[in-house]
ZAGU-804643 format. One record per residue: residue in one letter; x, z, y of N, C-alpha, C, O in turn. Coordinates in pm, whole numbers, plus 50000, padded with zeros to 5 digits. Example, Ala and Ser with C-alpha at 12.3 -4.5 7.8 and 13.67 -1.06 7.14 Angstrom:
BEGIN
A513195078049431512305078049550513205078049670514245084649668;S512855070849775513675071449894512905078750003513415080450114;
END
This chain:
BEGIN
M090092558573476090882552773368090492559473237090742571373217;L089892551773149089482556973019090142548572911090002536372910;Q090862555072821091492547672712090432540672628089332545872607;R090762528972581089842521372498090122523672350091272525272308;Y089052523772274089192525172129089682512072069089172501372102;D090662513071981091222501371913090672500871771090872510171692;E089972490071738089342488771606090352489471492089982492771380;R091612486271519092632487071414092852501371366093442503571260;N092372511071444092542525071406091372530571325091322542471297;A090432521871288089222526571220089512533371087088812542771049;D090542528771017090842534370885092242540370878092842540870771;L092762544970991094112550470989094172563270905093172570170883;R095372566070859095632578170781096632586770857097612581770913;Y096362599670858097242608970929097842618970828097322620670718;W098932625270869099732633770781099532648370818099602652070935;V099282656670718099282671170735100042677370619099562677570506;N101232682470648102042689470547102122682270413101852687970307;G102512669470420102772661970299101602654570241101752647570140;V100422655870300099222649070250098732639170355098542642870471;L098532626570314097972616470403096462615970382095982614870270;R095722616670492094272617070486093672606370577094272602670678;H092502601370540091762592070626091352599470753091102611570749;R091262592370863090942598670991089622606370988089452615871064;D088692602470900087402609270891087432621270797086442628570785;E088552623370731088672634470636089322646470704090452645370752;P088632657870710089242669670774090462674470697090482674270574;G091472678870772092692683370705093332695570768094372700070721;I092722701170873093272712770942092392724870911091172724470932;S093012735470862092272747670830091722754270956092392754071060;P090512760070950090012767771065090862780071092090742786271198;F091732783770996092642794971015093992790671072094872798971094;D094152777571098095422773071153095582778071296094612779271371;S096812781071332097112786771463096722777671578096382782471686;V096752764471556096372755471663094872756371691094442754271805;V094082759571589092642761571607092372775371665091522776871753;Q093082785371616092852799171657093212801871802092542809771869;G094272795271852094682798471989095532787972057096232790972154;G095482775572008096332765272068097792768272048098632763872127;D098112775771942099482780571916100252769671843100382769871721;A100762760071920101452748571862102292741771969102132744572089;V103182733071926103982724872017103812710371975103402707471862;W104122701172066103842687172036104822677872106105532681872198;E104832665372060105602654672122104812641672111104042639672017;G105022632772208104502619172199105652609572179106652610272250;L105522600672083106562591072050105982576872057104792574972032;R106812567172090106342553372093107232544672004108462545672006;V106562535971927107242527171833107362513171893106382507271936;Y108602508071895108882494671942109582486971829110722490171794;R108932477071775109532468071676110282475671567111442472671537;G109612485471508110182492871396111152503771435111802509471348;T111262506771564112152517371610111372527071699110352523371757;I111862539271709111282549171799112292552271908113422556271881;F111862550272033112772553272143112762568272171111712574672175;G113962573772192114092587772227113752597372116113382608772144;L113852593071991113462601671880114252614771879113662625471866;E115552614071893116362626271886116042636171997115822647971968;P115992631872126115622641672229114212647072214113972658672246;H113282639072165111932644072143111932654872033111312665372050;L112612652271924112642662171816113422674571856113112685671813;A114442672771940115182684371989114302692972078114352705272070;R113482686672162112572694272247111512701372164111132712672193;L111032694572059110052700771970110632713471907109972723771901;R111872712571859112512724171796112752735371897112502747071867;R113242731872016113462742172118112162749572149112162761772162;S111082742072161109792748272192109342757372079108832768372104;A109512752871954109102760971839109952773571827109442784271794;V111242772171855112132783971851111742793771960111712805871936;A111432788672080111052797372191109792805272159109632816672205;L108892799472082107652806272044107792814671917106842821171874;G108992814471857109242822871741108622817771612108282825771524;F108462804571599107922799071474108892801671360110112801471380;A108362803971242109172805871121109162793171038108192785471040;A110242790870964110352779570872110072766270942109262758270895;I110752763971054110592751371127111172740071043112302741270996;P110432729071023110952718070941112232712271000112412711971122;E113102707670913114322701070958113982687171012112942681370980;E114872681871094114652668771154114422658071047113542649571062;K115192658570940115062648570833113652648770776113072638170750;E113092660570756111742661870701110702655970795109752649470750;I110882658170923109922652971020110012637671026108992630871030;V111232632371025111412617771028110792611470904110172600870913;E110952617770789110342612570666108822612470676108172603070630;A108242622870737106792623470754106312612270847105292605970822;I107052610070956106712599271049106782585770978105882577470991;T107862583670904108062570970834106952568370734106412557270728;E106602578470654105542576870554104202573870621103412565970569;T103942580170734102682577770805102602563570857101582556870842;L103682558770918103702545070969103582535070855102862525070865;R104282537670746104242528670631102842527970571102362517270535;A102182539570561100842539970502099822532370587098822527370535;N100102531470718099182524570808099622510370842098942503370917;G100742506170786101242492670815101572490770961101332479971016;M102132500971024102412500671168103902498771195104732505071130;S104232490171291105642488171325105892485371472107042485171515;D104832483071550105032479871692103752483171769102652482771714;G103922486471897102752489571980102002501771932100772502371937;V102762511771886102172523571824102582536071901103732537371943;H101632545171920101912558171978101692568871872100692568471800;I102622578371863102552589071764102372602371836103122605671928;R101382609871794101212623671841101722632771730101132633671622;L102832639371757103482648171660103182662571700103512666871811;T102552670171609102172683971638102752693271533102692690571414;L103322704271580103842714671491103182727771529103392732771640;T102392733671438101712746171467102442757771402103322755871318;R102082769871443102692781671382102302782871235102982789571157;G101222776371197100792776271057099442782971038098752786271134;V099092784870912097782790270875097852805570868098792811170811;K096862812170926096802826770928096062832170805095222825270747;L096382844370769095682850870658094232853970694093342853270610;T094022857370821092682859970874092712856571022093782856171081;S091562854271083091562850271222092102861571310091852873371284;G092832857771413093412867671502094602861971577095142851471541;M095002868971682096082864271768097472867571713098422860171739;D097612878171639098902883671598099692873771512099212869771406;P100922869671554101732860671474102112866371337102502858771248;R101992879571319102302885271188101262881371083101482883470963;L100152875671127099142870771032099542857270973098902852370880;N100622851371026101142838770973102242841870871103252847970906;T102032837770747103002841170642103502829070566104342830470477;A103002816870598103332805270515104112794570589104292783670536;G104572797270711105342787170784104472777270858103252778670863;C105112767170914104462757971007103552747770939103642745270819;T102662742071021101882730370983102382718571064102432719271187;L102752707670996103222695571063102132684871055101652681570946;I101762679571171100712669371179101312656871244101932657671351;V101132645371180101592632671236100382623471250099752619771151;L100052619971373098942610971401099492598571472099952599471586;A099442587171405099922574571461098742565371487097862563871403;E098722559171606097642550171643098192537271702099212537271772;H097512526371674097782514171750097352516871893096172519071920;K098302516771986097972520572124099022515072219100122520572229;P098702504272290099622499472393099642509272509098832518572512;P100542507472606100542516172724099152517172783098452507172798;V098742529472818097332532072845096912529872990095712530073019;Y097862527873082097482526973223097282512673270097912503373220;D096392511173367096112498273428097332493773507097802501073595;T097842481873477099042476973545098772473373691099712471073768;G097502472973729097172469973867097372481473963097302479674084;G097622493373909097872504973995096852515873977095672513273955;L097312528273986096472539973965096062546274097096782545474197;R094892552474095094412560274209094392575074168093782578674067;L095042583374246095142597674217094402605774322094242601574436;I093942617474280093472627674375094282640374350094752642574238;T094442648574451095152661174434094192671674380093142674174438;S094572677674269093712687574203093842701174270094882704574327;S092772709074261092832723074306093532731774203093882743274232;V093742726374082094382733973974095892732573987096402721373995;R096612743573990098072743374006098762743473870098232748573772;R099952737673867100802738573749101532751973752102172755173852;P101452759873644102122772873644103632771373632104132762073570;G104342780673692105792781073681106242790173570105412795373495;P107542792173556108062800473447107682815173458107822822673361;D107192819473575106742833373588105392835373520104982846773495;V104682824273489103392824973421103532820173277103222827573183;L103982807873259104212802173127105262791373141105012780873200;D106442793973087107592785173110107272770973062107002768972944;P107322761073153107012747373113108052741073023107842730172970;K109202747673004110182742472910109682743472766110242737172677;I108632751372743107952751572612106882740672616105932741472694;H107042730572533106122719172532104952722772440104862718072327;H104072731072492103042737472410101702730072418101512721172501;N100782733972330099472727572320098422733772412097272729472410;N098792743472491097832749472584097712740472708098432742272806;L096812730872703096712720572805095472722072893095082712572962;I094862733872891093602735572962093742732973112092862726773172;N094832737573174094932735273318095052720373350094532715773452;S095722712873263095802698373283094452691773258094082682273326;I093712696873160092382691373132091432694073248090612685573283;L091522706073307090692709173424091022699873540090132695273612;A092312697173558092712687973665092192673873638091712667173729;K092302669473514091792656173477090282655473498089772645173540;T089582666273470088132666673493087812664673641086872657473676;E088592670973728088402668973871088622654373910087872648873991;A089642648073851089892633973879088722625373833088302616173903;N088192628373715087052620773663085862621773758085222611773790;V085562634073802084422636173892084612628574023083652623474081;A085862627774068086162620974195086262605774179086412598574277;G086182600874055086302586574031087722581474037087942569474054;A088692590474024090102586674026090622584873884089952588473787;D091822579273873092402576973741093032589473683092882592273563;D093722597073765094392609273720094482618773839094122615373952;A094972630973810095082641273914096542644473941097322646373849;L096902644974068098212649974109098112665174115097142670574167;M099122671974060099092686574054100282692374131101402687574119;L100012702674209101042709774283101532721874204100852726674114;D102732726674238103212738974177102702750974260101982749074357;G103092762974221102602774874288103052776274431102482784174507;R104082768674471104592769274608103992758574698104192758574819;G103242749274636102632738474713103372725374710102942715774774;F104502724674637105202711974621104592704074505103952709874417;V104792691074506104282682574398105022685874268106242686974267;A104252687474160104842689974029104812677273944105852671973906;E103602672473913103402660873826101932656973835101192662673916;T101492647473753100062645373736099612653873618100402661473562;N098352652573580097862660073465098502655373335098362661973232;A099192643873338099732638373212101112632173225101722628973123;T101612630273347102862622773365103712628673476103232636673557;H104982624673478105862627973589105712617573700105222606573677;L106132621373819105962612773936107302609574003108222617774006;F107382597374055108512592974137107972587174267106932580574269;A108672589774376108382583474504109562574474542110722578474527;V109262562574590110292553674642110302555274794109322551974861;I111422560474847111552563174990112852556675038113942560374994;G112732547175127113932540475178114722533375070115952532875077;G114042528074970114722520774863115372529474758116072524274671;E115152542574763115742551774664114642559574593113542561374646;L114952564174472113972571374391114102586474413115212591874414;H112962592974431112912607574447111882612974347110772607674336;T112242623374275111322629474179111432644674188112512649874215;P110322651774167110362666374180111202673074073111412667573964;F111682685074104112262693874003111222696673895110022696273920;T111702699573775110782703173665110642718273655110782724073547;V110362724773770110212739373769108822743373723108612754773681;A107862734173731106482737473692105872726673604104652725273598;C106722719073535106232708873442107292706673335108452710373354;P106902700873222107872698873113108982689373153108822681073243;E110102690673086111182680973102110722667873036110292667972920;G110802656873107110282644273055111382635273000112392633173066;I111192630172880112172620972820112172607772898113232602272928;T110972602672930110882590273007111452592273148112162583673199;R111142603573209111672606773341113192606673340113822600573427;E113792613373241115242613973233115842600173212116912597073264;T115152591673134115632578073111115642570173241116612563173270;V114582571273320114522564173447115652568773539116272560573606;L115922581773542117012586673626118362580973583119252579373666;R118522577873454119782572273403119902557373429120982552573465;I118822549973411118942535373411118542528773542118732516673559;A117992536373636117552530473763118712523473832119842528273829;D118412512173896119452504573966119482507574116120052499874194;V118862518874155118922523774293119292538574288119142544774183;P119762544374398120102558674398118882567274363117752563774396;T119132578574298118062587674257118332601674311119472605774330;H117232609074335117332622674388116302631374318115162627174299;V116692643474280115772653274221115702664874318116712671374346;R114492667774369114372677974473112912682274486112022676374423;D112662692474567111292695874604110742684874694111402680474787;I109502680474663108892669774742107482674174780106712678874695;S107142672774907105822676774953104802665674928105172654174904;L103542669374935102472659674916102502649075025102252637274999;V102822653075148102882643475258103942632875232103752621175267;E105052636775172106102626975140105602616575040106002604975046;F104732620874948104142611074856103132602274929103072590274904;Y102342607975019101402599975098102132588775172101632577475179;T103292591875226103982582575316105102574775247105852567575313;A105232575975115106272568775041106012553675043104872549275061;D107062546075025106932531475016106242527274887105442517974885;E106562534474779105952532074649105872545374575106632554574606;V104962546474479104882557974390104602552774250103812543474232;F105242558674151104902555374013105012567773926105662577573962;C104372567073810104422578173716105072573573586105112561573556;T105582583173511106322580073388105852588873273105522600573292;G105842583073154105482590573036105512581672913105412569372925;T105642587572797105732579672675104472571572649104562559972610;M103302577572671102062570572639101802558972734101252548772692;G102172560372861101882549972959103092542473011102942533373091;E104312546372965105562540573014105662542573167105622553873214;I105802531673244105922532473389104672526173450104362514573422;A103972533673534102742528573593102732531173743103002542373787;G102442521073821102412522373966101192529974015100122529473953;V101362537074125100272544274192100032537474326100962535874404;V098792533574353098492526074476097682534174577097492529874691;E097202546074534096392554074626096452568674586096372571974468;I096602577574684096532592074662095592598074765095802596574885;D094572604874719093592611274808093022601574911092842605075027;G092732589374867092142579374955093112572275047092722563375121;R094382576275042095392570075128096142559275049096692562374943;P096182546875096096952536675026098442539775034098942544275137;I099142537474924100592539674918101282526574952101072516374887;G102122526975055102832514975097101862503875132100992505675217;S102012492475065101142480975091099802481975020098932473475039;G099632492374938098412493674860098442486074730097432485074662;A099602480674695099792473474568101042478974500101882485274564;V101142476474370102332480874295103552473874354103582461674369;G104572481874387105712476674461106822470974375106812472574253;P107792464174438108852457274364109792466474288110212463074177;I110122477974343111012487174272110302492974150110922494874046;T109012495774165108242500574050108242490073939108492493373823;L107952477573974107902466873874109262464873808109342462873687;R110322465373888111652463473832112042475173741112622473073635;T111712487273782112022499073700111242498673570111772502373465;A109992494373575109182493273454109792483373357109842485973237;S110252472173408110882462073323112182467173263112452465273144;L113002473873345114252479573295113982489773184114692490073083;Y112952497973204112642508273105112232502172971112732506272867;V111342492572974110872486572848112012479572776112142480872654;E112842472372849114002465772788114922476072723115402474172612;H115152487072794116042497572743115432504072619116132506472521;A114132507072623113482513672510113502505072386113742510072276;K113252492272402113242483172286114622481172227114762478572108;A115662482372310117032479872264117742492372215118832491272158;N117172504072235117902516372206117112526272121117332538372132;G116212521472039115442530271953116152533671824117152527471788;T115612543371754116092547371620115292539671517114072540871512;A115982531871434115322523571333114762532271220115392541971178;L113582528471171112952535371060112812525870941112762513670959;S112742531470822112602523270700111132521170670110582526970577;I110492512570752109072510070732108822495470697107672491470677;
END
C-alpha cells in the first residue's frame, strides 16, 4: 500500500510560526529540535465539509504530550486553531483534507541534545493536504513485525512524539514482505497495534481491541468504542486470536476504518472485508461528518 500523490497539492502552502510558505520553500531551521533529535509532538486531523472531527481531544493530547516533554511557551488552543484556519483558507481547502500538526521544542542556540539550548519557545507547523482515506477499501494484508512496540518502561506511548523509527522499521519489514502494513506486538508478546493504526478483532459478533499499554491513545479508536452498535471489550489479545477472528479492522485519522483480510498469510474469516467492519466504517464516517468543529474558512 503506497499513498498516491495528489496533483492538487502541487502548490500547497504550509504554516511555520505565523508564516505561510510554498511547499518547495524551506521553512524549518537546521537548529530546530525536530531536526536535531525528533524532539516534537504531533497530531493528525481530518477535515469534513469545513469541520474538523475530534479537534478538541486532538489538541488536548498535543498539549499533554508537550507538557510531558517539558516544552516551554506552548501555544494556546486558540492560536493553534487560527493557524489551522489560515492554512486551510490559504489553500482553498474545506473537505477531504488531512492535516499534519507538529509542535517542536523550538530552535536551539547551537546544535545539541540539551533542552536548555532552547530559549525561544515552540515551533508550530501546520501541513494540510488534499488526502482521502489512504487505505484500500478491498482489505489490507498485514505481516507481524520483529520490531516490538515499547511500553512505558522504555518510552511512555501516552506521549504522542515524533520518534517514529520503530514504526518505520516495522513498515519497512512490511514493504519487503509485500504486505500493506505491519502488525506490532508489545514487549510481552500481545498485539499492540500496526505501525500506523489501532486494531480491532470481531469475535462472536463483538469488538475486541488491545489495551493501549504500548501504543498511543487513539481518538478514532475511542470513537469506535463509543459508537459501535455491538458490545466492545478492551483487553490483552494474542496474535492467535487475531488469526482466528471473524473479522479484523484498523482505525486511524488518516485511514478512518479499514478492513484487514490477511495476517501472516492467513485469511481472516472469509478472506473479505466483513459486515461488522463495513457497518462500523459507515457509522464512523457519519458520526465524524456530523460532529466536527466548524472553522471560518
